[in-house]
VOBAKOL-565515 format. One record per residue (C-alpha): residue in three letters; z, x, y. Coordinates in pm, whole numbers. Layout:
% VOBAKOL-565515
PT  type      pz      px      py
PT   ALA       Z       X       Y
...
END
This chain:
% VOBAKOL-565515
PT  type      pz      px      py
PT   MET       0       0       0
PT   ALA      87     273     248
PT   GLN    -250     439     188
PT   ASP    -438     120     271
PT   VAL    -344     143     638
PT   ARG    -636     267     843
PT   TYR    -632     347    1207
PT   LEU    -921     307    1444
PT   SER   -1044     633    1582
PT   PRO    -995     654    1958
PT   VAL   -1295     625    2183
PT   ASN   -1409     951    2338
PT   ILE   -1160     988    2619
PT   ASP   -1283    1336    2702
PT   ILE   -1605    1201    2852
PT   LYS   -1565    1161    3224
PT   LYS   -1807    1154    3509
PT   ASP   -1821    1473    3710
PT   LYS   -1724    1421    4070
PT   TYR   -1924    1591    4339
PT   CYS   -1933    1590    4714
PT   ARG   -2243    1393    4812
PT   PHE   -2247    1564    5152
PT   GLN   -2261    1917    5015
PT   LYS   -2510    1820    4746
PT   SER   -2745    1655    4999
PT   GLY   -2695    1923    5262
PT   ILE   -2550    1682    5521
PT   LYS   -2361    1872    5790
PT   PHE   -2279    1593    6034
PT   VAL   -2138    1247    5958
PT   ASP   -2282    1011    6219
PT   TYR   -2045     735    6331
PT   LYS   -2340     529    6459
PT   ASP   -2491     488    6111
PT   ALA   -2305     177    5994
PT   ASN   -2505     129    5671
PT   PHE   -2409     475    5547
PT   LEU   -2044     433    5643
PT   LEU   -2026      99    5460
PT   LYS   -2089     290    5135
PT   LEU   -1761     473    5191
PT   LEU   -1557     153    5249
PT   ASN   -1435    -105    5002
PT   GLU   -1475    -483    5035
PT   GLN   -1171    -516    5260
PT   GLY   -1292    -245    5497
PT   LYS   -1055      27    5379
PT   ILE   -1175     387    5354
PT   LEU   -1219     493    4991
PT   PRO   -1003     791    4890
PT   ARG   -1132    1130    4778
PT   ARG   -1025    1080    4419
PT   ILE   -1268     790    4388
PT   THR   -1564     915    4591
PT   GLY   -1536    1285    4499
PT   THR   -1584    1391    4861
PT   SER   -1446    1731    4959
PT   SER   -1150    1746    5195
PT   LYS   -1358    1883    5481
PT   PHE   -1604    1595    5470
PT   GLN   -1338    1335    5394
PT   SER   -1170    1413    5725
PT   ARG   -1508    1387    5899
PT   VAL   -1570    1051    5730
PT   ASN   -1228     926    5840
PT   LYS   -1298    1029    6197
PT   ALA   -1645     870    6194
PT   VAL   -1517     539    6051
PT   LYS   -1236     523    6305
PT   ARG   -1479     592    6590
PT   ALA   -1718     326    6461
PT   ARG   -1432      76    6441
PT   HIS   -1324     161    6793
PT   ILE   -1664      86    6945
PT   ALA   -1706    -226    6723
PT   ILE   -1982    -102    6494
PT   LEU   -1755    -156    6194
PT   PRO   -1480    -419    6163
PT   TYR   -1118    -314    6126
PT   VAL   -1061    -579    5859
PT   GLY   -1334    -750    5664
PT   ASP   -1358   -1037    5421
PT   GLN   -1621    -935    5170
PT   LEU   -1818    -679    5372
PT   ARG   -2076    -639    5096
END
């Protein structure tokens, strides 16, 4: 009876998507606060800035993204709070 117990093999947990900085890969040197369509890709549905651990952005460009989003919010290109932005 004890030998009849079989366990399911775990799914490959080791497979994970490599994170990369899209700015360094594309060669972008300046994050434009006037480009609302690009900045919307870095926000979630509520209008919050996505963290580095999700987007894979480097710390240098994440601070530039934060500054650009805050500037765009200040001059009303992006909303501070949004209900379903996408």
